[in-house]
All heavy atoms as TSV, in Angstrom:
chain	resi	resn	atom	element	x	y	z
A	1	MET	N	N	261.524	214.751	86.214
A	1	MET	CA	C	261.208	215.147	87.566
A	1	MET	C	C	259.919	214.478	88.013
A	1	MET	O	O	259.054	214.164	87.225
A	1	MET	CB	C	261.022	216.660	87.636
A	1	MET	CG	C	262.283	217.451	87.645
A	1	MET	SD	S	262.540	217.996	89.307
A	1	MET	CE	C	264.283	217.984	89.363
A	2	SER	N	N	259.797	214.354	89.301
A	2	SER	CA	C	258.593	213.753	89.850
A	2	SER	C	C	257.510	214.813	90.031
A	2	SER	O	O	257.709	215.985	89.757
A	2	SER	CB	C	258.923	213.083	91.184
A	2	SER	OG	O	259.376	214.049	92.100
A	3	GLY	N	N	256.376	214.382	90.554
A	3	GLY	CA	C	255.241	215.276	90.750
A	3	GLY	C	C	255.468	216.226	91.906
A	3	GLY	O	O	256.573	216.363	92.424
A	4	PRO	N	N	254.395	216.895	92.333
A	4	PRO	CA	C	254.526	217.849	93.430
A	4	PRO	C	C	254.941	217.159	94.731
A	4	PRO	O	O	254.647	215.994	94.955
A	4	PRO	CB	C	253.131	218.466	93.549
A	4	PRO	CG	C	252.217	217.537	92.850
A	4	PRO	CD	C	253.033	216.807	91.829
A	5	LEU	N	N	255.627	217.902	95.560
A	5	LEU	CA	C	256.137	217.388	96.823
A	5	LEU	C	C	254.994	217.187	97.818
A	5	LEU	O	O	254.051	217.975	97.864
A	5	LEU	CB	C	257.160	218.364	97.397
A	5	LEU	CG	C	258.031	217.890	98.539
A	5	LEU	CD1	C	258.879	216.690	98.093
A	5	LEU	CD2	C	258.947	218.996	98.984
A	6	ASP	N	N	255.085	216.116	98.583
A	6	ASP	CA	C	254.121	215.826	99.634
A	6	ASP	C	C	254.082	217.004	100.615
A	6	ASP	O	O	255.141	217.533	100.980
A	6	ASP	CB	C	254.547	214.529	100.331
A	6	ASP	CG	C	253.620	214.119	101.452
A	6	ASP	OD1	O	252.416	214.451	101.385
A	6	ASP	OD2	O	254.090	213.458	102.396
A	7	PRO	N	N	252.905	217.443	101.056
A	7	PRO	CA	C	252.837	218.585	101.984
A	7	PRO	C	C	253.630	218.362	103.273
A	7	PRO	O	O	254.206	219.300	103.816
A	7	PRO	CB	C	251.343	218.724	102.277
A	7	PRO	CG	C	250.663	218.100	101.124
A	7	PRO	CD	C	251.569	217.011	100.636
A	8	LYS	N	N	253.672	217.137	103.743
A	8	LYS	CA	C	254.426	216.848	104.970
A	8	LYS	C	C	255.923	217.052	104.732
A	8	LYS	O	O	256.621	217.627	105.570
A	8	LYS	CB	C	254.159	215.412	105.416
A	8	LYS	CG	C	254.802	215.042	106.712
A	8	LYS	CD	C	254.443	213.636	107.136
A	8	LYS	CE	C	255.156	213.273	108.413
A	8	LYS	NZ	N	254.889	211.897	108.822
A	9	LEU	N	N	256.417	216.604	103.578
A	9	LEU	CA	C	257.828	216.799	103.256
A	9	LEU	C	C	258.140	218.271	103.031
A	9	LEU	O	O	259.209	218.754	103.411
A	9	LEU	CB	C	258.211	215.988	102.021
A	9	LEU	CG	C	258.240	214.468	102.157
A	9	LEU	CD1	C	258.603	213.817	100.836
A	9	LEU	CD2	C	259.184	214.045	103.243
A	10	ALA	N	N	257.212	218.982	102.419
A	10	ALA	CA	C	257.411	220.415	102.198
A	10	ALA	C	C	257.497	221.156	103.529
A	10	ALA	O	O	258.333	222.052	103.697
A	10	ALA	CB	C	256.282	220.972	101.350
A	11	ARG	N	N	256.652	220.773	104.479
A	11	ARG	CA	C	256.666	221.402	105.803
A	11	ARG	C	C	257.988	221.117	106.508
A	11	ARG	O	O	258.585	222.002	107.120
A	11	ARG	CB	C	255.501	220.895	106.637
A	11	ARG	CG	C	255.391	221.550	107.995
A	11	ARG	CD	C	254.100	221.128	108.708
A	11	ARG	NE	N	253.931	221.851	109.933
A	11	ARG	CZ	C	254.427	221.456	111.110
A	11	ARG	NH1	N	255.108	220.343	111.193
A	11	ARG	NH2	N	254.224	222.176	112.185
A	12	GLN	N	N	258.464	219.880	106.418
A	12	GLN	CA	C	259.750	219.529	107.022
A	12	GLN	C	C	260.885	220.320	106.378
A	12	GLN	O	O	261.810	220.746	107.060
A	12	GLN	CB	C	260.010	218.033	106.883
A	12	GLN	CG	C	259.147	217.173	107.774
A	12	GLN	CD	C	259.380	215.688	107.544
A	12	GLN	OE1	O	260.045	215.294	106.595
A	12	GLN	NE2	N	258.829	214.869	108.423
A	13	GLY	N	N	260.793	220.524	105.075
A	13	GLY	CA	C	261.800	221.318	104.380
A	13	GLY	C	C	261.819	222.760	104.832
A	13	GLY	O	O	262.883	223.354	105.003
A	14	ARG	N	N	260.621	223.328	105.028
A	14	ARG	CA	C	260.552	224.708	105.517
A	14	ARG	C	C	261.123	224.822	106.924
A	14	ARG	O	O	261.833	225.783	107.246
A	14	ARG	CB	C	259.113	225.213	105.485
A	14	ARG	CG	C	258.621	225.539	104.092
A	14	ARG	CD	C	257.293	226.273	104.120
A	14	ARG	NE	N	256.224	225.512	104.755
A	14	ARG	CZ	C	255.432	224.665	104.120
A	14	ARG	NH1	N	255.577	224.474	102.824
A	14	ARG	NH2	N	254.476	224.018	104.751
A	15	ILE	N	N	260.820	223.842	107.779
A	15	ILE	CA	C	261.358	223.859	109.142
A	15	ILE	C	C	262.873	223.747	109.114
A	15	ILE	O	O	263.574	224.463	109.837
A	15	ILE	CB	C	260.718	222.737	109.991
A	15	ILE	CG1	C	259.244	223.052	110.246
A	15	ILE	CG2	C	261.465	222.561	111.312
A	15	ILE	CD1	C	258.471	221.922	110.904
A	16	ALA	N	N	263.391	222.851	108.282
A	16	ALA	CA	C	264.844	222.702	108.172
A	16	ALA	C	C	265.486	224.001	107.679
A	16	ALA	O	O	266.549	224.402	108.164
A	16	ALA	CB	C	265.188	221.551	107.239
A	17	ALA	N	N	264.843	224.675	106.732
A	17	ALA	CA	C	265.379	225.935	106.223
A	17	ALA	C	C	265.392	227.008	107.311
A	17	ALA	O	O	266.362	227.774	107.428
A	17	ALA	CB	C	264.555	226.402	105.032
A	18	LEU	N	N	264.339	227.059	108.118
A	18	LEU	CA	C	264.301	228.027	109.214
A	18	LEU	C	C	265.361	227.729	110.263
A	18	LEU	O	O	265.974	228.645	110.824
A	18	LEU	CB	C	262.913	228.049	109.850
A	18	LEU	CG	C	261.812	228.682	109.009
A	18	LEU	CD1	C	260.454	228.494	109.675
A	18	LEU	CD2	C	262.099	230.148	108.801
A	19	VAL	N	N	265.585	226.444	110.528
A	19	VAL	CA	C	266.618	226.064	111.496
A	19	VAL	C	C	267.996	226.443	110.974
A	19	VAL	O	O	268.839	226.952	111.726
A	19	VAL	CB	C	266.536	224.549	111.823
A	19	VAL	CG1	C	267.755	224.083	112.586
A	19	VAL	CG2	C	265.280	224.259	112.617
A	20	ILE	N	N	268.243	226.237	109.685
A	20	ILE	CA	C	269.529	226.619	109.098
A	20	ILE	C	C	269.728	228.132	109.207
A	20	ILE	O	O	270.805	228.606	109.591
A	20	ILE	CB	C	269.618	226.151	107.636
A	20	ILE	CG1	C	269.731	224.630	107.579
A	20	ILE	CG2	C	270.800	226.797	106.925
A	20	ILE	CD1	C	269.572	224.056	106.189
A	21	ALA	N	N	268.696	228.892	108.870
A	21	ALA	CA	C	268.803	230.353	108.947
A	21	ALA	C	C	269.016	230.813	110.391
A	21	ALA	O	O	269.855	231.687	110.659
A	21	ALA	CB	C	267.550	230.993	108.369
A	22	GLY	N	N	268.283	230.224	111.316
A	22	GLY	CA	C	268.438	230.591	112.727
A	22	GLY	C	C	269.815	230.231	113.271
A	22	GLY	O	O	270.427	231.010	114.007
A	23	ALA	N	N	270.314	229.060	112.899
A	23	ALA	CA	C	271.641	228.647	113.349
A	23	ALA	C	C	272.726	229.546	112.760
A	23	ALA	O	O	273.707	229.870	113.437
A	23	ALA	CB	C	271.888	227.197	112.975
A	24	ALA	N	N	272.542	229.951	111.515
A	24	ALA	CA	C	273.509	230.850	110.901
A	24	ALA	C	C	273.535	232.202	111.626
A	24	ALA	O	O	274.616	232.732	111.926
A	24	ALA	CB	C	273.178	231.047	109.424
A	25	LEU	N	N	272.365	232.723	111.912
A	25	LEU	CA	C	272.307	233.996	112.644
A	25	LEU	C	C	272.882	233.854	114.047
A	25	LEU	O	O	273.593	234.745	114.535
A	25	LEU	CB	C	270.871	234.502	112.707
A	25	LEU	CG	C	270.290	235.013	111.394
A	25	LEU	CD1	C	268.810	235.349	111.563
A	25	LEU	CD2	C	271.062	236.225	110.912
A	26	LEU	N	N	272.590	232.735	114.690
A	26	LEU	CA	C	273.113	232.501	116.034
A	26	LEU	C	C	274.633	232.423	116.021
A	26	LEU	O	O	275.296	233.000	116.896
A	26	LEU	CB	C	272.515	231.211	116.614
A	26	LEU	CG	C	272.810	230.913	118.076
A	26	LEU	CD1	C	272.203	231.989	118.960
A	26	LEU	CD2	C	272.255	229.553	118.452
A	27	SER	N	N	275.185	231.751	115.028
A	27	SER	CA	C	276.643	231.630	114.973
A	27	SER	C	C	277.302	232.969	114.619
A	27	SER	O	O	278.404	233.248	115.072
A	27	SER	CB	C	277.057	230.555	113.976
A	27	SER	OG	O	276.670	230.898	112.674
A	28	ILE	N	N	276.630	233.777	113.822
A	28	ILE	CA	C	277.189	235.088	113.478
A	28	ILE	C	C	277.143	236.032	114.681
A	28	ILE	O	O	278.105	236.766	114.952
A	28	ILE	CB	C	276.430	235.704	112.287
A	28	ILE	CG1	C	276.741	234.926	111.020
A	28	ILE	CG2	C	276.772	237.177	112.117
A	28	ILE	CD1	C	275.876	235.296	109.844
A	29	PHE	N	N	276.039	236.013	115.408
A	29	PHE	CA	C	275.859	236.954	116.509
A	29	PHE	C	C	276.294	236.421	117.871
A	29	PHE	O	O	276.115	237.099	118.883
A	29	PHE	CB	C	274.399	237.417	116.580
A	29	PHE	CG	C	274.012	238.304	115.433
A	29	PHE	CD1	C	273.066	237.901	114.512
A	29	PHE	CD2	C	274.607	239.535	115.268
A	29	PHE	CE1	C	272.719	238.702	113.448
A	29	PHE	CE2	C	274.269	240.356	114.205
A	29	PHE	CZ	C	273.325	239.947	113.299
A	30	ALA	N	N	276.887	235.237	117.930
A	30	ALA	CA	C	277.336	234.683	119.204
A	30	ALA	C	C	278.320	235.609	119.924
A	30	ALA	O	O	278.156	235.857	121.129
A	30	ALA	CB	C	277.929	233.294	118.997
A	31	PRO	N	N	279.336	236.132	119.242
A	31	PRO	CA	C	280.251	237.041	119.959
A	31	PRO	C	C	279.557	238.302	120.474
A	31	PRO	O	O	279.866	238.781	121.569
A	31	PRO	CB	C	281.306	237.401	118.903
A	31	PRO	CG	C	281.196	236.367	117.858
A	31	PRO	CD	C	279.782	235.885	117.874
A	32	VAL	N	N	278.619	238.816	119.700
A	32	VAL	CA	C	277.904	240.027	120.111
A	32	VAL	C	C	277.046	239.745	121.337
A	32	VAL	O	O	277.005	240.544	122.281
A	32	VAL	CB	C	277.039	240.547	118.939
A	32	VAL	CG1	C	276.216	241.744	119.365
A	32	VAL	CG2	C	277.901	240.867	117.749
A	33	ILE	N	N	276.372	238.607	121.339
A	33	ILE	CA	C	275.515	238.232	122.465
A	33	ILE	C	C	276.339	238.080	123.740
A	33	ILE	O	O	275.975	238.587	124.800
A	33	ILE	CB	C	274.748	236.934	122.153
A	33	ILE	CG1	C	273.763	237.153	121.012
A	33	ILE	CG2	C	274.036	236.404	123.390
A	33	ILE	CD1	C	273.173	235.870	120.447
A	34	VAL	N	N	277.464	237.386	123.619
A	34	VAL	CA	C	278.317	237.149	124.791
A	34	VAL	C	C	278.887	238.460	125.319
A	34	VAL	O	O	278.922	238.689	126.528
A	34	VAL	CB	C	279.438	236.141	124.434
A	34	VAL	CG1	C	280.485	236.071	125.519
A	34	VAL	CG2	C	278.838	234.768	124.191
A	35	GLN	N	N	279.310	239.317	124.411
A	35	GLN	CA	C	279.875	240.598	124.842
A	35	GLN	C	C	278.800	241.499	125.454
A	35	GLN	O	O	279.053	242.169	126.453
A	35	GLN	CB	C	280.531	241.298	123.665
A	35	GLN	CG	C	281.300	242.528	124.055
A	35	GLN	CD	C	282.000	243.152	122.866
A	35	GLN	OE1	O	281.640	242.878	121.726
A	35	GLN	NE2	N	282.992	243.986	123.128
A	36	ALA	N	N	277.605	241.491	124.886
A	36	ALA	CA	C	276.533	242.351	125.404
A	36	ALA	C	C	276.086	241.922	126.796
A	36	ALA	O	O	275.720	242.759	127.616
A	36	ALA	CB	C	275.349	242.336	124.448
A	37	LEU	N	N	276.133	240.619	127.045
A	37	LEU	CA	C	275.717	240.112	128.349
A	37	LEU	C	C	276.877	239.958	129.326
A	37	LEU	O	O	276.690	239.473	130.446
A	37	LEU	CB	C	274.998	238.763	128.179
A	37	LEU	CG	C	273.710	238.800	127.357
A	37	LEU	CD1	C	273.160	237.397	127.170
A	37	LEU	CD2	C	272.679	239.708	128.013
A	38	SER	N	N	278.071	240.339	128.900
A	38	SER	CA	C	279.293	240.243	129.713
A	38	SER	C	C	279.507	238.830	130.252
A	38	SER	O	O	279.793	238.634	131.427
A	38	SER	CB	C	279.245	241.245	130.868
A	38	SER	OG	O	279.133	242.554	130.373
A	39	LEU	N	N	279.380	237.852	129.369
A	39	LEU	CA	C	279.571	236.456	129.739
A	39	LEU	C	C	280.999	236.020	129.418
A	39	LEU	O	O	281.655	236.608	128.562
A	39	LEU	CB	C	278.580	235.569	128.975
A	39	LEU	CG	C	277.104	235.814	129.238
A	39	LEU	CD1	C	276.262	235.009	128.266
A	39	LEU	CD2	C	276.763	235.451	130.670
A	40	PRO	N	N	281.474	234.965	130.091
A	40	PRO	CA	C	282.800	234.433	129.745
A	40	PRO	C	C	282.804	233.850	128.329
A	40	PRO	O	O	281.757	233.519	127.763
A	40	PRO	CB	C	283.030	233.324	130.772
A	40	PRO	CG	C	282.055	233.569	131.860
A	40	PRO	CD	C	280.901	234.308	131.259
A	41	ALA	N	N	283.989	233.694	127.771
A	41	ALA	CA	C	284.140	233.213	126.401
A	41	ALA	C	C	283.610	231.796	126.226
A	41	ALA	O	O	283.215	231.411	125.128
A	41	ALA	CB	C	285.600	233.273	125.991
A	42	ARG	N	N	283.578	231.015	127.274
A	42	ARG	CA	C	283.089	229.633	127.149
A	42	ARG	C	C	281.623	229.590	126.745
A	42	ARG	O	O	281.175	228.627	126.131
A	42	ARG	CB	C	283.333	228.855	128.433
A	42	ARG	CG	C	282.550	229.362	129.608
A	42	ARG	CD	C	282.856	228.569	130.851
A	42	ARG	NE	N	282.065	229.064	131.959
A	42	ARG	CZ	C	282.380	228.895	133.208
A	42	ARG	NH1	N	283.469	228.229	133.527
A	42	ARG	NH2	N	281.618	229.376	134.150
A	43	TYR	N	N	280.867	230.624	127.060
A	43	TYR	CA	C	279.471	230.662	126.642
A	43	TYR	C	C	279.342	230.892	125.136
A	43	TYR	O	O	278.392	230.435	124.523
A	43	TYR	CB	C	278.692	231.727	127.420
A	43	TYR	CG	C	278.445	231.320	128.850
A	43	TYR	CD1	C	279.209	231.833	129.882
A	43	TYR	CD2	C	277.459	230.394	129.149
A	43	TYR	CE1	C	278.996	231.447	131.192
A	43	TYR	CE2	C	277.230	229.997	130.454
A	43	TYR	CZ	C	278.004	230.524	131.468
A	43	TYR	OH	O	277.791	230.115	132.756
A	44	GLU	N	N	280.293	231.602	124.575
A	44	GLU	CA	C	280.304	231.765	123.125
A	44	GLU	C	C	280.516	230.409	122.451
A	44	GLU	O	O	279.853	230.091	121.461
A	44	GLU	CB	C	281.403	232.741	122.711
A	44	GLU	CG	C	281.450	232.993	121.225
A	44	GLU	CD	C	282.516	233.994	120.845
A	44	GLU	OE1	O	283.080	234.672	121.730
A	44	GLU	OE2	O	282.786	234.099	119.642
A	45	ILE	N	N	281.407	229.626	122.992
A	45	ILE	CA	C	281.643	228.287	122.452
A	45	ILE	C	C	280.393	227.433	122.610
A	45	ILE	O	O	280.024	226.672	121.702
A	45	ILE	CB	C	282.859	227.640	123.133
A	45	ILE	CG1	C	284.114	228.429	122.776
A	45	ILE	CG2	C	283.000	226.182	122.732
A	45	ILE	CD1	C	285.343	228.030	123.555
A	46	LEU	N	N	279.708	227.552	123.728
A	46	LEU	CA	C	278.473	226.804	123.943
A	46	LEU	C	C	277.407	227.188	122.917
A	46	LEU	O	O	276.735	226.319	122.346
A	46	LEU	CB	C	277.957	227.038	125.362
A	46	LEU	CG	C	276.698	226.281	125.776
A	46	LEU	CD1	C	276.976	224.778	125.786
A	46	LEU	CD2	C	276.221	226.748	127.131
A	47	ILE	N	N	277.279	228.473	122.646
A	47	ILE	CA	C	276.315	228.941	121.645
A	47	ILE	C	C	276.679	228.393	120.267
A	47	ILE	O	O	275.816	227.941	119.507
A	47	ILE	CB	C	276.252	230.485	121.635
A	47	ILE	CG1	C	275.628	230.999	122.927
A	47	ILE	CG2	C	275.467	230.992	120.435
A	47	ILE	CD1	C	275.722	232.498	123.113
A	48	LEU	N	N	277.969	228.404	119.938
A	48	LEU	CA	C	278.414	227.877	118.654
A	48	LEU	C	C	278.173	226.369	118.550
A	48	LEU	O	O	277.864	225.863	117.473
A	48	LEU	CB	C	279.884	228.215	118.420
A	48	LEU	CG	C	280.184	229.694	118.214
A	48	LEU	CD1	C	281.686	229.929	118.158
A	48	LEU	CD2	C	279.512	230.209	116.968
A	49	LEU	N	N	278.302	225.655	119.658
A	49	LEU	CA	C	278.005	224.223	119.644
A	49	LEU	C	C	276.510	223.970	119.424
A	49	LEU	O	O	276.139	223.017	118.733
A	49	LEU	CB	C	278.481	223.564	120.938
A	49	LEU	CG	C	279.993	223.379	121.056
A	49	LEU	CD1	C	280.345	222.862	122.452
A	49	LEU	CD2	C	280.511	222.445	119.991
A	50	PHE	N	N	275.661	224.814	120.000
A	50	PHE	CA	C	274.223	224.712	119.728
A	50	PHE	C	C	273.934	224.950	118.249
A	50	PHE	O	O	273.115	224.251	117.642
A	50	PHE	CB	C	273.418	225.701	120.569
A	50	PHE	CG	C	273.223	225.281	121.998
A	50	PHE	CD1	C	273.401	226.191	123.023
A	50	PHE	CD2	C	272.854	223.990	122.319
A	50	PHE	CE1	C	273.223	225.823	124.339
A	50	PHE	CE2	C	272.661	223.602	123.635
A	50	PHE	CZ	C	272.854	224.522	124.651
A	51	ALA	N	N	274.585	225.934	117.667
A	51	ALA	CA	C	274.401	226.220	116.246
A	51	ALA	C	C	274.887	225.043	115.397
A	51	ALA	O	O	274.238	224.670	114.416
A	51	ALA	CB	C	275.140	227.495	115.863
A	52	LEU	N	N	276.010	224.446	115.773
A	52	LEU	CA	C	276.523	223.288	115.041
A	52	LEU	C	C	275.551	222.118	115.123
A	52	LEU	O	O	275.309	221.434	114.121
A	52	LEU	CB	C	277.895	222.887	115.588
A	52	LEU	CG	C	278.562	221.683	114.938
A	52	LEU	CD1	C	278.848	221.972	113.470
A	52	LEU	CD2	C	279.828	221.318	115.680
A	53	ALA	N	N	274.982	221.902	116.294
A	53	ALA	CA	C	273.991	220.831	116.446
A	53	ALA	C	C	272.774	221.092	115.569
A	53	ALA	O	O	272.223	220.163	114.959
A	53	ALA	CB	C	273.577	220.709	117.913
A	54	ALA	N	N	272.365	222.339	115.468
A	54	ALA	CA	C	271.227	222.682	114.611
A	54	ALA	C	C	271.552	222.441	113.141
A	54	ALA	O	O	270.711	221.928	112.389
A	54	ALA	CB	C	270.828	224.142	114.835
A	55	PHE	N	N	272.763	222.780	112.719
A	55	PHE	CA	C	273.174	222.515	111.343
A	55	PHE	C	C	273.167	221.023	111.045
A	55	PHE	O	O	272.710	220.590	109.986
A	55	PHE	CB	C	274.568	223.084	111.063
A	55	PHE	CG	C	274.600	224.556	110.797
A	55	PHE	CD1	C	275.451	225.376	111.520
A	55	PHE	CD2	C	273.805	225.134	109.824
A	55	PHE	CE1	C	275.507	226.735	111.277
A	55	PHE	CE2	C	273.844	226.491	109.575
A	55	PHE	CZ	C	274.699	227.290	110.306
A	56	ILE	N	N	273.683	220.227	111.965
A	56	ILE	CA	C	273.717	218.771	111.763
A	56	ILE	C	C	272.309	218.215	111.704
A	56	ILE	O	O	271.994	217.373	110.855
A	56	ILE	CB	C	274.565	218.103	112.865
A	56	ILE	CG1	C	276.031	218.494	112.687
A	56	ILE	CG2	C	274.402	216.584	112.837
A	56	ILE	CD1	C	276.935	218.077	113.827
A	57	TRP	N	N	271.420	218.675	112.583
A	57	TRP	CA	C	270.029	218.210	112.573
A	57	TRP	C	C	269.371	218.545	111.240
A	57	TRP	O	O	268.681	217.714	110.645
A	57	TRP	CB	C	269.256	218.858	113.719
A	57	TRP	CG	C	267.828	218.471	113.741
A	57	TRP	CD1	C	267.269	217.356	114.301
A	57	TRP	CD2	C	266.740	219.189	113.130
A	57	TRP	NE1	N	265.919	217.353	114.082
A	57	TRP	CE2	C	265.563	218.463	113.364
A	57	TRP	CE3	C	266.660	220.376	112.415
A	57	TRP	CZ2	C	264.320	218.884	112.912
A	57	TRP	CZ3	C	265.427	220.801	111.965
A	57	TRP	CH2	C	264.275	220.061	112.210
A	58	ALA	N	N	269.587	219.763	110.767
A	58	ALA	CA	C	268.981	220.177	109.495
A	58	ALA	C	C	269.543	219.361	108.327
A	58	ALA	O	O	268.803	219.031	107.393
A	58	ALA	CB	C	269.218	221.668	109.267
A	59	LEU	N	N	270.820	219.018	108.384
A	59	LEU	CA	C	271.404	218.185	107.337
A	59	LEU	C	C	270.766	216.807	107.319
A	59	LEU	O	O	270.433	216.281	106.252
A	59	LEU	CB	C	272.916	218.067	107.536
A	59	LEU	CG	C	273.656	217.161	106.566
A	59	LEU	CD1	C	273.585	217.740	105.154
A	59	LEU	CD2	C	275.089	216.976	107.003
A	60	VAL	N	N	270.559	216.227	108.487
A	60	VAL	CA	C	269.918	214.910	108.570
A	60	VAL	C	C	268.491	214.976	108.036
A	60	VAL	O	O	268.057	214.107	107.263
A	60	VAL	CB	C	269.948	214.384	110.029
A	60	VAL	CG1	C	269.068	213.162	110.191
A	60	VAL	CG2	C	271.378	214.074	110.441
A	61	VAL	N	N	267.758	216.011	108.405
A	61	VAL	CA	C	266.385	216.171	107.915
A	61	VAL	C	C	266.375	216.358	106.405
A	61	VAL	O	O	265.553	215.759	105.699
A	61	VAL	CB	C	265.688	217.354	108.631
A	61	VAL	CG1	C	264.368	217.696	107.964
A	61	VAL	CG2	C	265.461	217.017	110.090
A	62	ALA	N	N	267.291	217.154	105.893
A	62	ALA	CA	C	267.351	217.378	104.439
A	62	ALA	C	C	267.675	216.080	103.702
A	62	ALA	O	O	267.104	215.811	102.633
A	62	ALA	CB	C	268.383	218.449	104.115
A	63	LEU	N	N	268.557	215.285	104.243
A	63	LEU	CA	C	268.877	213.999	103.609
A	63	LEU	C	C	267.680	213.048	103.613
A	63	LEU	O	O	267.435	212.342	102.635
A	63	LEU	CB	C	270.076	213.349	104.293
A	63	LEU	CG	C	271.424	214.003	103.999
A	63	LEU	CD1	C	272.515	213.375	104.867
A	63	LEU	CD2	C	271.769	213.898	102.537
A	64	ARG	N	N	266.933	213.045	104.710
A	64	ARG	CA	C	265.729	212.197	104.773
A	64	ARG	C	C	264.676	212.662	103.769
A	64	ARG	O	O	264.016	211.843	103.124
A	64	ARG	CB	C	265.149	212.198	106.180
A	64	ARG	CG	C	265.957	211.397	107.162
A	64	ARG	CD	C	265.279	211.360	108.498
A	64	ARG	NE	N	266.082	210.607	109.453
A	64	ARG	CZ	C	265.799	210.532	110.734
A	64	ARG	NH1	N	264.742	211.154	111.225
A	64	ARG	NH2	N	266.573	209.835	111.528
A	65	ILE	N	N	264.509	213.972	103.635
A	65	ILE	CA	C	263.560	214.502	102.654
A	65	ILE	C	C	263.999	214.103	101.251
A	65	ILE	O	O	263.184	213.695	100.425
A	65	ILE	CB	C	263.441	216.041	102.792
A	65	ILE	CG1	C	262.781	216.401	104.105
A	65	ILE	CG2	C	262.672	216.632	101.626
A	65	ILE	CD1	C	262.848	217.886	104.441
A	66	TRP	N	N	265.282	214.224	100.969
A	66	TRP	CA	C	265.810	213.869	99.661
A	66	TRP	C	C	265.574	212.390	99.370
A	66	TRP	O	O	265.143	212.026	98.267
A	66	TRP	CB	C	267.293	214.209	99.600
A	66	TRP	CG	C	267.959	213.832	98.326
A	66	TRP	CD1	C	267.727	214.362	97.092
A	66	TRP	CD2	C	268.946	212.823	98.159
A	66	TRP	NE1	N	268.541	213.744	96.165
A	66	TRP	CE2	C	269.295	212.801	96.798
A	66	TRP	CE3	C	269.587	211.954	99.038
A	66	TRP	CZ2	C	270.244	211.924	96.300
A	66	TRP	CZ3	C	270.546	211.100	98.529
A	66	TRP	CH2	C	270.858	211.088	97.174
A	67	GLN	N	N	265.816	211.526	100.361
A	67	GLN	CA	C	265.590	210.089	100.157
A	67	GLN	C	C	264.123	209.791	99.917
A	67	GLN	O	O	263.776	208.983	99.037
A	67	GLN	CB	C	266.075	209.305	101.373
A	67	GLN	CG	C	267.586	209.194	101.475
A	67	GLN	CD	C	268.011	208.467	102.727
A	67	GLN	OE1	O	267.248	208.335	103.685
A	67	GLN	NE2	N	269.258	208.012	102.733
A	68	LYS	N	N	263.237	210.406	100.680
A	68	LYS	CA	C	261.808	210.155	100.504
A	68	LYS	C	C	261.312	210.672	99.153
A	68	LYS	O	O	260.443	210.076	98.543
A	68	LYS	CB	C	261.003	210.801	101.634
A	68	LYS	CG	C	261.148	210.066	102.945
A	68	LYS	CD	C	260.352	210.762	104.044
A	68	LYS	CE	C	260.555	210.067	105.366
A	68	LYS	NZ	N	259.829	210.723	106.455
A	69	SER	N	N	261.857	211.782	98.700
A	69	SER	CA	C	261.426	212.323	97.412
A	69	SER	C	C	261.938	211.465	96.250
A	69	SER	O	O	261.307	211.399	95.204
A	69	SER	CB	C	261.874	213.763	97.243
A	69	SER	OG	O	263.275	213.838	97.129
A	70	ARG	N	N	263.051	210.805	96.426
A	70	ARG	CA	C	263.589	209.912	95.388
A	70	ARG	C	C	262.795	208.613	95.305
A	70	ARG	O	O	262.724	207.992	94.265
A	70	ARG	CB	C	265.052	209.587	95.642
A	70	ARG	CG	C	265.963	210.732	95.317
A	70	ARG	CD	C	267.409	210.377	95.605
A	70	ARG	NE	N	267.810	209.123	94.994
A	70	ARG	CZ	C	268.562	209.014	93.916
A	70	ARG	NH1	N	268.986	210.117	93.325
A	70	ARG	NH2	N	268.920	207.840	93.446
A	71	ASP	N	N	262.213	208.185	96.424
A	71	ASP	CA	C	261.427	206.949	96.456
A	71	ASP	C	C	260.128	207.081	95.686
A	71	ASP	O	O	259.582	206.093	95.198
A	71	ASP	CB	C	261.130	206.530	97.898
A	71	ASP	CG	C	262.383	206.071	98.620
A	71	ASP	OD1	O	263.380	205.742	97.938
A	71	ASP	OD2	O	262.379	206.054	99.862
A	72	ASN	N	N	259.606	208.283	95.593
A	72	ASN	CA	C	258.315	208.491	94.920
A	72	ASN	C	C	258.441	208.489	93.438
A	72	ASN	O	O	259.237	208.798	92.757
A	72	ASN	CB	C	257.670	209.808	95.386
A	72	ASN	CG	C	257.244	209.690	96.835
A	72	ASN	OD1	O	257.020	208.603	97.336
A	72	ASN	ND2	N	257.181	210.813	97.500
């Protein structure tokens, strides 16, 4: 194994983890949010698309962190 992780990479990892957790909660509670606000079903799909975009962003960030950690 390599040495300790760069603080900048560690911070990016924490942000990615928070985004994953937030997107997961958003995707779980999307139906509840839409029903509570009496919105049409298309807004639920919009919320789920936002969550999907967050998951993809976090995956890209995680891959970049992994590549940078392998270079060291």
